[in-house]
Gaussian input, Z-matrix of N, CA and C with variables (Angstrom, degrees):
# hf/3-21g

backbone

0 1
 N
 C     1     B1
 C     2     B2     1     A1
 N     3     B3     2     A2     1     D1
 C     4     B4     3     A3     2     D2
 C     5     B5     4     A4     3     D3
 N     6     B6     5     A5     4     D4
 C     7     B7     6     A6     5     D5
 C     8     B8     7     A7     6     D6
 N     9     B9     8     A8     7     D7
 C    10    B10     9     A9     8     D8
 C    11    B11    10    A10     9     D9
 N    12    B12    11    A11    10    D10
 C    13    B13    12    A12    11    D11
 C    14    B14    13    A13    12    D12
 N    15    B15    14    A14    13    D13
 C    16    B16    15    A15    14    D14
 C    17    B17    16    A16    15    D15
 N    18    B18    17    A17    16    D16
 C    19    B19    18    A18    17    D17
 C    20    B20    19    A19    18    D18
 N    21    B21    20    A20    19    D19
 C    22    B22    21    A21    20    D20
 C    23    B23    22    A22    21    D21
 N    24    B24    23    A23    22    D22
 C    25    B25    24    A24    23    D23
 C    26    B26    25    A25    24    D24
 N    27    B27    26    A26    25    D25
 C    28    B28    27    A27    26    D26
 C    29    B29    28    A28    27    D27
 N    30    B30    29    A29    28    D28
 C    31    B31    30    A30    29    D29
 C    32    B32    31    A31    30    D30
 N    33    B33    32    A32    31    D31
 C    34    B34    33    A33    32    D32
 C    35    B35    34    A34    33    D33
 N    36    B36    35    A35    34    D34
 C    37    B37    36    A36    35    D35
 C    38    B38    37    A37    36    D36
 N    39    B39    38    A38    37    D37
 C    40    B40    39    A39    38    D38
 C    41    B41    40    A40    39    D39
 N    42    B42    41    A41    40    D40
 C    43    B43    42    A42    41    D41
 C    44    B44    43    A43    42    D42
 N    45    B45    44    A44    43    D43
 C    46    B46    45    A45    44    D44
 C    47    B47    46    A46    45    D45
 N    48    B48    47    A47    46    D46
 C    49    B49    48    A48    47    D47
 C    50    B50    49    A49    48    D48
 N    51    B51    50    A50    49    D49
 C    52    B52    51    A51    50    D50
 C    53    B53    52    A52    51    D51
 N    54    B54    53    A53    52    D52
 C    55    B55    54    A54    53    D53
 C    56    B56    55    A55    54    D54
 N    57    B57    56    A56    55    D55
 C    58    B58    57    A57    56    D56
 C    59    B59    58    A58    57    D57
 N    60    B60    59    A59    58    D58
 C    61    B61    60    A60    59    D59
 C    62    B62    61    A61    60    D60
 N    63    B63    62    A62    61    D61
 C    64    B64    63    A63    62    D62
 C    65    B65    64    A64    63    D63
 N    66    B66    65    A65    64    D64
 C    67    B67    66    A66    65    D65
 C    68    B68    67    A67    66    D66
 N    69    B69    68    A68    67    D67
 C    70    B70    69    A69    68    D68
 C    71    B71    70    A70    69    D69
 N    72    B72    71    A71    70    D70
 C    73    B73    72    A72    71    D71
 C    74    B74    73    A73    72    D72
 N    75    B75    74    A74    73    D73
 C    76    B76    75    A75    74    D74
 C    77    B77    76    A76    75    D75
 N    78    B78    77    A77    76    D76
 C    79    B79    78    A78    77    D77
 C    80    B80    79    A79    78    D78
 N    81    B81    80    A80    79    D79
 C    82    B82    81    A81    80    D80
 C    83    B83    82    A82    81    D81
 N    84    B84    83    A83    82    D82
 C    85    B85    84    A84    83    D83
 C    86    B86    85    A85    84    D84
 N    87    B87    86    A86    85    D85
 C    88    B88    87    A87    86    D86
 C    89    B89    88    A88    87    D87
 N    90    B90    89    A89    88    D88
 C    91    B91    90    A90    89    D89
 C    92    B92    91    A91    90    D90
 N    93    B93    92    A92    91    D91
 C    94    B94    93    A93    92    D92
 C    95    B95    94    A94    93    D93
 N    96    B96    95    A95    94    D94
 C    97    B97    96    A96    95    D95
 C    98    B98    97    A97    96    D96
 N    99    B99    98    A98    97    D97
 C   100   B100    99    A99    98    D98
 C   101   B101   100   A100    99    D99
 N   102   B102   101   A101   100   D100
 C   103   B103   102   A102   101   D101
 C   104   B104   103   A103   102   D102
 N   105   B105   104   A104   103   D103
 C   106   B106   105   A105   104   D104
 C   107   B107   106   A106   105   D105
 N   108   B108   107   A107   106   D106
 C   109   B109   108   A108   107   D107
 C   110   B110   109   A109   108   D108
 N   111   B111   110   A110   109   D109
 C   112   B112   111   A111   110   D110
 C   113   B113   112   A112   111   D111
 N   114   B114   113   A113   112   D112
 C   115   B115   114   A114   113   D113
 C   116   B116   115   A115   114   D114
 N   117   B117   116   A116   115   D115
 C   118   B118   117   A117   116   D116
 C   119   B119   118   A118   117   D117
 N   120   B120   119   A119   118   D118
 C   121   B121   120   A120   119   D119
 C   122   B122   121   A121   120   D120
 N   123   B123   122   A122   121   D121
 C   124   B124   123   A123   122   D122
 C   125   B125   124   A124   123   D123
 N   126   B126   125   A125   124   D124
 C   127   B127   126   A126   125   D125
 C   128   B128   127   A127   126   D126
 N   129   B129   128   A128   127   D127
 C   130   B130   129   A129   128   D128
 C   131   B131   130   A130   129   D129
 N   132   B132   131   A131   130   D130
 C   133   B133   132   A132   131   D131
 C   134   B134   133   A133   132   D132
 N   135   B135   134   A134   133   D133
 C   136   B136   135   A135   134   D134
 C   137   B137   136   A136   135   D135
 N   138   B138   137   A137   136   D136
 C   139   B139   138   A138   137   D137
 C   140   B140   139   A139   138   D138
 N   141   B141   140   A140   139   D139
 C   142   B142   141   A141   140   D140
 C   143   B143   142   A142   141   D141
 N   144   B144   143   A143   142   D142
 C   145   B145   144   A144   143   D143
 C   146   B146   145   A145   144   D144
 N   147   B147   146   A146   145   D145
 C   148   B148   147   A147   146   D146
 C   149   B149   148   A148   147   D147
 N   150   B150   149   A149   148   D148
 C   151   B151   150   A150   149   D149
 C   152   B152   151   A151   150   D150
 N   153   B153   152   A152   151   D151
 C   154   B154   153   A153   152   D152
 C   155   B155   154   A154   153   D153
 N   156   B156   155   A155   154   D154
 C   157   B157   156   A156   155   D155
 C   158   B158   157   A157   156   D156
 N   159   B159   158   A158   157   D157
 C   160   B160   159   A159   158   D158
 C   161   B161   160   A160   159   D159
 N   162   B162   161   A161   160   D160
 C   163   B163   162   A162   161   D161
 C   164   B164   163   A163   162   D162
 N   165   B165   164   A164   163   D163
 C   166   B166   165   A165   164   D164
 C   167   B167   166   A166   165   D165
 N   168   B168   167   A167   166   D166
 C   169   B169   168   A168   167   D167
 C   170   B170   169   A169   168   D168
 N   171   B171   170   A170   169   D169
 C   172   B172   171   A171   170   D170
 C   173   B173   172   A172   171   D171
 N   174   B174   173   A173   172   D172
 C   175   B175   174   A174   173   D173
 C   176   B176   175   A175   174   D174
 N   177   B177   176   A176   175   D175
 C   178   B178   177   A177   176   D176
 C   179   B179   178   A178   177   D177
 N   180   B180   179   A179   178   D178
 C   181   B181   180   A180   179   D179
 C   182   B182   181   A181   180   D180
 N   183   B183   182   A182   181   D181
 C   184   B184   183   A183   182   D182
 C   185   B185   184   A184   183   D183
 N   186   B186   185   A185   184   D184
 C   187   B187   186   A186   185   D185
 C   188   B188   187   A187   186   D186
 N   189   B189   188   A188   187   D187
 C   190   B190   189   A189   188   D188
 C   191   B191   190   A190   189   D189
 N   192   B192   191   A191   190   D190
 C   193   B193   192   A192   191   D191
 C   194   B194   193   A193   192   D192
 N   195   B195   194   A194   193   D193
 C   196   B196   195   A195   194   D194
 C   197   B197   196   A196   195   D195
 N   198   B198   197   A197   196   D196
 C   199   B199   198   A198   197   D197
 C   200   B200   199   A199   198   D198

   B1=1.4475
   B2=1.5356
   B3=1.3244
   B4=1.4559
   B5=1.5199
   B6=1.2992
   B7=1.4621
   B8=1.5162
   B9=1.3178
   B10=1.4798
   B11=1.5207
   B12=1.3287
   B13=1.4765
   B14=1.5217
   B15=1.3090
   B16=1.4606
   B17=1.5230
   B18=1.3336
   B19=1.4620
   B20=1.5181
   B21=1.3293
   B22=1.4584
   B23=1.5262
   B24=1.3232
   B25=1.4597
   B26=1.5243
   B27=1.3316
   B28=1.4627
   B29=1.5214
   B30=1.3121
   B31=1.4612
   B32=1.5127
   B33=1.3310
   B34=1.4588
   B35=1.5260
   B36=1.3117
   B37=1.4630
   B38=1.5304
   B39=1.3183
   B40=1.4722
   B41=1.5342
   B42=1.3328
   B43=1.4734
   B44=1.5240
   B45=1.3235
   B46=1.4644
   B47=1.5260
   B48=1.3280
   B49=1.4567
   B50=1.5214
   B51=1.3214
   B52=1.4713
   B53=1.5238
   B54=1.3131
   B55=1.4762
   B56=1.5178
   B57=1.3253
   B58=1.4710
   B59=1.5348
   B60=1.3100
   B61=1.4479
   B62=1.5198
   B63=1.3241
   B64=1.4747
   B65=1.5115
   B66=1.3219
   B67=1.4541
   B68=1.5294
   B69=1.3225
   B70=1.4697
   B71=1.5256
   B72=1.3121
   B73=1.4673
   B74=1.5199
   B75=1.3140
   B76=1.4545
   B77=1.5253
   B78=1.3223
   B79=1.4478
   B80=1.5384
   B81=1.3334
   B82=1.4619
   B83=1.5325
   B84=1.3368
   B85=1.4695
   B86=1.5292
   B87=1.3103
   B88=1.4610
   B89=1.5157
   B90=1.3072
   B91=1.4679
   B92=1.5153
   B93=1.3313
   B94=1.4709
   B95=1.5299
   B96=1.3373
   B97=1.4709
   B98=1.5278
   B99=1.3202
   B100=1.4585
   B101=1.5270
   B102=1.3312
   B103=1.4600
   B104=1.5250
   B105=1.3073
   B106=1.4695
   B107=1.5254
   B108=1.3378
   B109=1.4509
   B110=1.5177
   B111=1.3404
   B112=1.4560
   B113=1.5270
   B114=1.3085
   B115=1.4640
   B116=1.5263
   B117=1.3028
   B118=1.4661
   B119=1.5281
   B120=1.3264
   B121=1.4672
   B122=1.5314
   B123=1.3255
   B124=1.4670
   B125=1.5189
   B126=1.3127
   B127=1.4772
   B128=1.5335
   B129=1.3099
   B130=1.4549
   B131=1.5195
   B132=1.3180
   B133=1.4617
   B134=1.5411
   B135=1.3125
   B136=1.4749
   B137=1.5136
   B138=1.3171
   B139=1.4806
   B140=1.5175
   B141=1.3277
   B142=1.4752
   B143=1.5245
   B144=1.3198
   B145=1.4665
   B146=1.5229
   B147=1.3243
   B148=1.4672
   B149=1.5310
   B150=1.3072
   B151=1.4656
   B152=1.5383
   B153=1.3154
   B154=1.4572
   B155=1.5226
   B156=1.3208
   B157=1.4652
   B158=1.5254
   B159=1.3173
   B160=1.4518
   B161=1.5187
   B162=1.3263
   B163=1.4678
   B164=1.5176
   B165=1.3194
   B166=1.4854
   B167=1.5241
   B168=1.3286
   B169=1.4528
   B170=1.5309
   B171=1.3267
   B172=1.4674
   B173=1.5216
   B174=1.3228
   B175=1.4465
   B176=1.5358
   B177=1.3193
   B178=1.4587
   B179=1.5283
   B180=1.3303
   B181=1.4554
   B182=1.5263
   B183=1.2909
   B184=1.4654
   B185=1.5289
   B186=1.2984
   B187=1.4643
   B188=1.5115
   B189=1.3046
   B190=1.4518
   B191=1.5246
   B192=1.3473
   B193=1.4587
   B194=1.5170
   B195=1.3008
   B196=1.4656
   B197=1.5037
   B198=1.3178
   B199=1.4742
   B200=1.4992
   A1=109.39
   A2=115.58
   A3=118.52
   A4=111.15
   A5=116.93
   A6=119.92
   A7=110.58
   A8=117.04
   A9=119.50
   A10=110.80
   A11=116.34
   A12=119.15
   A13=110.53
   A14=116.13
   A15=120.54
   A16=111.80
   A17=115.76
   A18=120.69
   A19=114.17
   A20=116.64
   A21=120.34
   A22=114.75
   A23=117.73
   A24=120.84
   A25=112.88
   A26=117.89
   A27=122.38
   A28=107.85
   A29=115.75
   A30=120.18
   A31=112.08
   A32=115.78
   A33=121.32
   A34=111.79
   A35=117.76
   A36=120.64
   A37=111.60
   A38=115.97
   A39=119.34
   A40=110.98
   A41=115.85
   A42=119.17
   A43=111.13
   A44=117.30
   A45=120.34
   A46=110.35
   A47=117.23
   A48=120.66
   A49=112.36
   A50=116.02
   A51=120.68
   A52=109.83
   A53=116.57
   A54=119.43
   A55=111.75
   A56=117.55
   A57=120.00
   A58=110.62
   A59=116.68
   A60=120.21
   A61=111.63
   A62=115.98
   A63=120.38
   A64=109.72
   A65=117.19
   A66=121.83
   A67=110.96
   A68=116.96
   A69=120.18
   A70=111.29
   A71=116.68
   A72=119.52
   A73=112.13
   A74=117.17
   A75=120.61
   A76=113.83
   A77=116.95
   A78=120.32
   A79=111.29
   A80=115.57
   A81=121.29
   A82=111.86
   A83=116.81
   A84=120.80
   A85=113.64
   A86=118.21
   A87=120.84
   A88=112.92
   A89=116.40
   A90=120.39
   A91=109.41
   A92=117.17
   A93=120.45
   A94=110.82
   A95=116.59
   A96=119.75
   A97=110.42
   A98=117.10
   A99=120.62
   A100=109.64
   A101=116.74
   A102=121.98
   A103=111.05
   A104=116.64
   A105=120.86
   A106=111.83
   A107=117.44
   A108=120.23
   A109=114.16
   A110=117.87
   A111=119.59
   A112=114.52
   A113=118.82
   A114=119.49
   A115=112.90
   A116=117.42
   A117=120.64
   A118=111.67
   A119=117.60
   A120=121.32
   A121=111.76
   A122=116.95
   A123=121.40
   A124=111.40
   A125=115.71
   A126=120.62
   A127=110.78
   A128=115.25
   A129=121.08
   A130=110.69
   A131=115.86
   A132=121.81
   A133=110.78
   A134=117.00
   A135=120.11
   A136=110.45
   A137=117.69
   A138=119.93
   A139=110.66
   A140=116.82
   A141=119.94
   A142=111.02
   A143=117.19
   A144=121.13
   A145=109.92
   A146=116.15
   A147=120.08
   A148=110.04
   A149=117.72
   A150=120.63
   A151=111.74
   A152=117.73
   A153=120.99
   A154=110.74
   A155=116.54
   A156=120.52
   A157=109.98
   A158=117.74
   A159=121.97
   A160=110.84
   A161=117.00
   A162=121.36
   A163=112.35
   A164=117.21
   A165=120.99
   A166=110.88
   A167=117.09
   A168=124.05
   A169=111.99
   A170=116.47
   A171=120.00
   A172=112.41
   A173=116.51
   A174=123.75
   A175=110.34
   A176=118.74
   A177=121.14
   A178=110.87
   A179=117.14
   A180=121.96
   A181=111.60
   A182=116.86
   A183=122.05
   A184=112.39
   A185=118.49
   A186=121.13
   A187=111.78
   A188=118.10
   A189=121.00
   A190=113.50
   A191=116.44
   A192=120.54
   A193=109.76
   A194=116.11
   A195=120.33
   A196=112.77
   A197=119.25
   A198=122.06
   A199=111.19
   D1=-39.39
   D2=179.66
   D3=-59.94
   D4=-44.52
   D5=-179.14
   D6=-63.62
   D7=-42.66
   D8=176.79
   D9=-60.16
   D10=-43.23
   D11=179.12
   D12=-64.87
   D13=-48.21
   D14=-179.40
   D15=-56.94
   D16=-38.80
   D17=-177.92
   D18=-86.75
   D19=3.13
   D20=175.10
   D21=85.89
   D22=8.74
   D23=-178.54
   D24=-92.66
   D25=-6.94
   D26=179.31
   D27=-123.35
   D28=128.56
   D29=-179.39
   D30=-65.32
   D31=149.99
   D32=-179.07
   D33=-57.49
   D34=-39.29
   D35=-179.96
   D36=-59.02
   D37=-38.61
   D38=177.68
   D39=-71.23
   D40=-42.28
   D41=178.43
   D42=-63.00
   D43=-36.65
   D44=177.98
   D45=-58.13
   D46=-39.21
   D47=176.60
   D48=-63.73
   D49=-39.14
   D50=177.12
   D51=-64.22
   D52=-43.06
   D53=178.44
   D54=-62.95
   D55=-38.97
   D56=177.46
   D57=-64.04
   D58=-38.96
   D59=177.42
   D60=-64.01
   D61=-46.45
   D62=177.10
   D63=-58.72
   D64=-44.35
   D65=-179.94
   D66=-59.78
   D67=-43.34
   D68=178.09
   D69=-60.55
   D70=-46.95
   D71=-179.60
   D72=-62.52
   D73=-44.62
   D74=-174.36
   D75=-79.16
   D76=4.95
   D77=173.09
   D78=-77.73
   D79=-13.11
   D80=-174.92
   D81=-100.42
   D82=133.82
   D83=-177.05
   D84=-55.22
   D85=-39.42
   D86=-178.59
   D87=-63.01
   D88=-36.88
   D89=177.99
   D90=-69.32
   D91=-40.67
   D92=176.76
   D93=-61.60
   D94=-39.31
   D95=178.04
   D96=-65.54
   D97=-42.17
   D98=176.95
   D99=-59.85
   D100=-46.18
   D101=-179.35
   D102=-56.29
   D103=-44.36
   D104=-177.71
   D105=-58.82
   D106=-29.66
   D107=-177.97
   D108=-99.42
   D109=-10.05
   D110=-175.23
   D111=-125.99
   D112=-3.78
   D113=-175.80
   D114=-62.11
   D115=-20.97
   D116=179.18
   D117=-65.93
   D118=-14.75
   D119=178.10
   D120=-69.56
   D121=-19.80
   D122=-170.21
   D123=-110.54
   D124=167.45
   D125=-177.11
   D126=-69.71
   D127=155.19
   D128=176.00
   D129=-56.90
   D130=-40.26
   D131=-177.13
   D132=-63.95
   D133=-46.66
   D134=179.28
   D135=-69.62
   D136=-38.35
   D137=177.38
   D138=-58.20
   D139=-39.80
   D140=179.26
   D141=-63.02
   D142=-37.24
   D143=177.41
   D144=-63.33
   D145=-47.92
   D146=-178.41
   D147=-66.59
   D148=-42.20
   D149=178.54
   D150=-60.31
   D151=-36.95
   D152=177.30
   D153=-65.65
   D154=-37.85
   D155=177.02
   D156=-66.77
   D157=-45.12
   D158=178.88
   D159=-60.62
   D160=-38.40
   D161=-178.52
   D162=-63.38
   D163=-22.51
   D164=177.21
   D165=-74.73
   D166=-6.28
   D167=177.41
   D168=51.21
   D169=62.61
   D170=-176.33
   D171=-63.35
   D172=149.38
   D173=176.44
   D174=-84.90
   D175=139.93
   D176=176.71
   D177=-61.62
   D178=125.15
   D179=177.79
   D180=-138.71
   D181=-16.78
   D182=-169.11
   D183=-54.75
   D184=-45.58
   D185=-176.61
   D186=-112.70
   D187=14.82
   D188=178.83
   D189=76.14
   D190=6.62
   D191=179.28
   D192=-98.86
   D193=164.14
   D194=179.83
   D195=-98.98
   D196=-12.26
   D197=175.58
   D198=-144.68

């Protein structure tokens, strides 16, 4: 989805939904731990996008829990 958005084939409104989903996932410590050990699987460009989302320190909301 990122590549489609980057290349102009995915509308911003759709990409915004993807970013919200990523933000929800990365609000949880376990996902952050997974990221630390697996981010090398992905491109530098996409990693920068995810790191920017993580830096916003999102609050857990995905499952209605606080941690």
